[in-house]
N, C-alpha and C positions, 0 to 999 in steps of 0.2 A: 572555159568561156567560149561559147560558140559564135561563129560568124553570122549566123542568122539574126542575131540580136542587132548587129550593126546595120544589116540590110534593111531591117524593119524601119529604121530611121528615115530612109529615103522613100519608102512606099508602104504605108501602114496597111494597105489593102492587099498585100501579097497573099498568095494561096497558102493557108495555114497547114494543109496536108503536105504540100511539097516542102515547105519550110521545115516542118517537123521531121520528115524523112531525111532531108538533106542535112539538117542539123545533127540528127542522131548519127548518121554515117560519118559525118565530118568529125563529130566528137569522139567516136570510137577510133577512127584513124589517128587522130591527134594523140589519144591516150596511149595507143600502142607505140607510136613513135617516141613519145617523151617519157614513158614510164621508167626506163632505167635511170634517168636523171632524178626522177621523183624518189626512187628507192634510195639513191645516194643522199638526197636532201634529208629524208627522214632519218637515215643513219647518222648524219651530221647533227641533227637536232635532238636526238635521243641521248640524254646524259649518260645512260648506262653503257652505251657502246660507242659514243662519239670519239673517244680517244683512240679507237682502232683505225680511224681513217684521218687523213691529213689534207688531201686535195681531191678534186673531182675525178680525174681520169685514173690516178693510182687507186682510188677507192673502187672504181668500176673493175679494174684489174684484180684487186683483192677479192671482191665478191665473186667474180667468175672463177678464180682459182680455188676458193674455199667452198663455193656453193654451186658451181657450174653456171652456164649462161642463164639457165632458168631462174637462178637466184635474183637476177635483175628484175624479173617480172613477178616476184613473190608479192601476192596481195592484189593482183590485177583483176581477179575474178569478180570481186565485190563491186568496184567502180564500173567495170565493163558491163555487168548485169543491170546496173541501174542508170546507165547513160541515157537511155531513151526517156525514162520517167523524169530524170533531172532536167534534161533539155526541154521536155514538155512543160515542166513547171516554170523554168526560166523564161521560155518563149511566151507562154500564156500570160504570166504575171507581168512581164516587161511590157507587152503590148497593152495590157489592161491599164497599168499605172500610167503609161504614156498617154493613152487616150483620155484618161480622167483629167489630165492637166491641159488638154488642148480643146478649146472651144470649136475650132475648125479642124477636122481630121485631115484636110488637104494642106494645111499650113506647115511650114518648116519648124520643127521643134527647136527650142533653144538648147544650148549645151547644158544648162542647169536642169532643164526638164529631162534630158536624156540621162544625166548623171543620177538624178533622183529616181527615175524609173529603173535604172540599172541596180542601184543600191537596194531598192524595194524587192526586185526579183531575186537578188542574192539572199535576202532574209527569208523569202519564201522557199528557195531551193535548199536552205539549210535543213529543212525537214527531212529531205532525202540524203543530203550530203553528210550529216552528222553520223548516223550509224554506218554509212558506207565507208567513210574515211576512218572511223574508229576501227572497224574490222581490218581495213587495209594497213593502217599504221601498226596494229598489233602483229599482223603477219610479217610486215617488213622489218619489224624490230626483233623477230625471232630468228635465231641462227639455225633452227631445225626445221624440217619439213612440216607443213601444216596446210589445211585447206580453209577457204573462207567459211565454209559450213561449220567446220570444227571450231574455229575461233569464235564465230558468231554464237553458236550454241553454248560454248563455255562462258562467254560474257553474259548471256541470258540466264544461265543457271546460277551465276554468281550474284546477280542483282536484278534480274527481270528486265522489263522494258526500259525503266529509267537508266539502267546500266548501259544500254545501247545508245542512249542519248547523252552520255557523258561528254561534256565540252560543247553543248549546243549553243551556249551564250557566246563563247569566243568564235565558234564556227560562223554564227550569224554575223558577228562583227567583221570577221575576215571576209565573208562573202559579200559584204557591202562594197568590196573592191570591184564588183561588176559595174558600179557607177563610174569608177575611174577607167575601166576597160572600155565601156561604151563611149564615154566622152572622148577618150584618146583616139579611138577608132574614127569617130565622126569628125573630129578636128583634123585628123590626117587626111581623110577623104576630102574634106572641104579645101584643104590646102592644095591638094593636087587637082582640084576642079577649077576649070576656067570660069570665072564669074561673068555673067551676061547682064549688062546694065539695062534696066527697064525703067527709065525715068528716075524716080527718087529711091527705088529699091534695087537690090541685087539678088538675082536668082542663080543658083548653082547649076552647072551643066547637067548633073544627073536628074534634076527636076524638070528639065526641058525635054519634051517627047521627041523633038526633031534633032536632038544632039546625041552623040555617042556616050555610053556609060564610061565609067573609069576603066583605065587599062588594067590588065592583069598585074603588071609590076606595081602599080599604085595600090591595088587592093591587097597584094601580098605584103607590101611595106606597111600599109595601115594595120594589117593584122599583127605583124611583128611588133610594131610600136605599141599597139594596144596591149599585147601580152606582157611586154616589158614594163610598161607604166602600171598596169594592173597589179603586178607582183611587187614592184617597188613600193607602191602605196600601202600594201597590206602585209608585207612579209613578216614584220615583227609579230603580228597577230598570228600568223601561220606557225611561227616558232612556238608561241604560247600554246596554240591549239595542239600541236604535236606532243608537247610535254604533258598537257592535261590528259589527252586521250591515250598516250602511251604508258601512263602510270596507273597504278591500282590503289584503291583506298587502303589506308593503314589504320585500322581501328584499335583503340586502346580503351580500357574501362576508365570511367571517371566517376568519382563518388560525390553524391550530393552533399553540400555542406551541412554540418550538424547544427540543428536549430538550438536556440537558447533553452536551457533547462533540460536538455536531453543528456542522459547519462552516457559517458564515454565507454563504460564497461558493457553496455548493451550491444550485442553483435549487430553489425549493419546488415539490414535485410537486402535481399537480392533486388528488390524493386527500387532501392536507392542507388543502384549502379546503372549507369548508361554508357553507351559507347560513342566515342567521337573520332573523327578522321583527322589524323595528324600529318597526312601526306602533304608536303610543301607544295605539290602540284595539284591540290584538290580543287582549286577554283582559278578563274582568270586572274583575279587580283593577287592571290597568294603566289601564283606562279610567276607573275611579273616581279613582285617584290623579292621573292627568294632567288630567282634567276639573276636579277640585277645585283643583289648583295653578294652572291657567290661567284659570279662570272663577269660582272660588269656589263656595260652597254653593248659590247661587241657580240654578246650571246644572241641578241635579237636579230642579228644578220648572219647567223651561222647557217650555211647551206644556201646562201643567196646565189653564189656562183653557178652551181649546177642548175638552179632554177631558172636563171636568166639565160644560160646556154640552151636550156630546153625550150624556153618560151619562144625563141625566134623560129626555129624550124617547125615546132609544133603548131604555132599559129599560122605559119605559111602553108603547111600541109593541110591544116584544118580548113582554111579559107579556100584553097585550091579544090579540095574534095567537095566542099559546099557548093561552090560555083559550078563544078562539073555536074553534080547531081541535079542542081536546079535547071541547068541548060538541058540535061538529058530528059528530065520529067516534063519540062515545059514544051 
């Protein structure tokens, strides 16, 4: 979740080229910083290998011991290659949805408008996020060496383009967490802003041209809070998404029921046989039901610890990089 989204709230007329470049570089920096914790999170969430790891830092040590340091970055190629496109989609759709809700582009958007625009941008970004994270999760779940290209081609060979979009429903639902992210960021920024009374209304400091913008510590804290809130709000869906995308279809033949009057001694023709997927992680609903029945409510928060540990420094670094690039290019 890029910091450019939060900055748009304060000034919708920001230079889109600068925002796009800054957001892309910031997103790539944050991805590199936090990816080892993402690998640990995926290992915790994958039922086939989750039992190998027990807590965050011992898991990191185990991965380094068994797969070397590069093992922590297994699967980073796919998200790194699509960071620019994803940030572009999030950026453009967020601004568009926010503008649609505002009759006056110079007015201060409400928190509800910000949250709705953020959720909408998340749904749009899932077009890129779904295949990207599918390839990443498959790579992270493998204990052998592989490349994003090899994994992507294998998935495509097995099921074509639809196979690359396995889990798009739960991905879109999870990415609605951009709404919580944007809202938390704005609320924190407004908390640290000194309100200036103007009669019956209150205007925040960052909206006043004669006042100073928020301090660096305030922006960094806002980014950290936004990252933590965004993940807490959507983490159970992230667990479901990992299980859906990390599993493969399990097809078994099913025989059409014999109609009345049909002789049972007549061989069943091949056309009467169809294939059904019995994988318990085949859909969002089946994954939720099966996971709860087998492992209880706690399964939906498995891997939360490394995710929250990652969220704080990642969002701080992301915001710092974004602000630095904006100031440099401006």
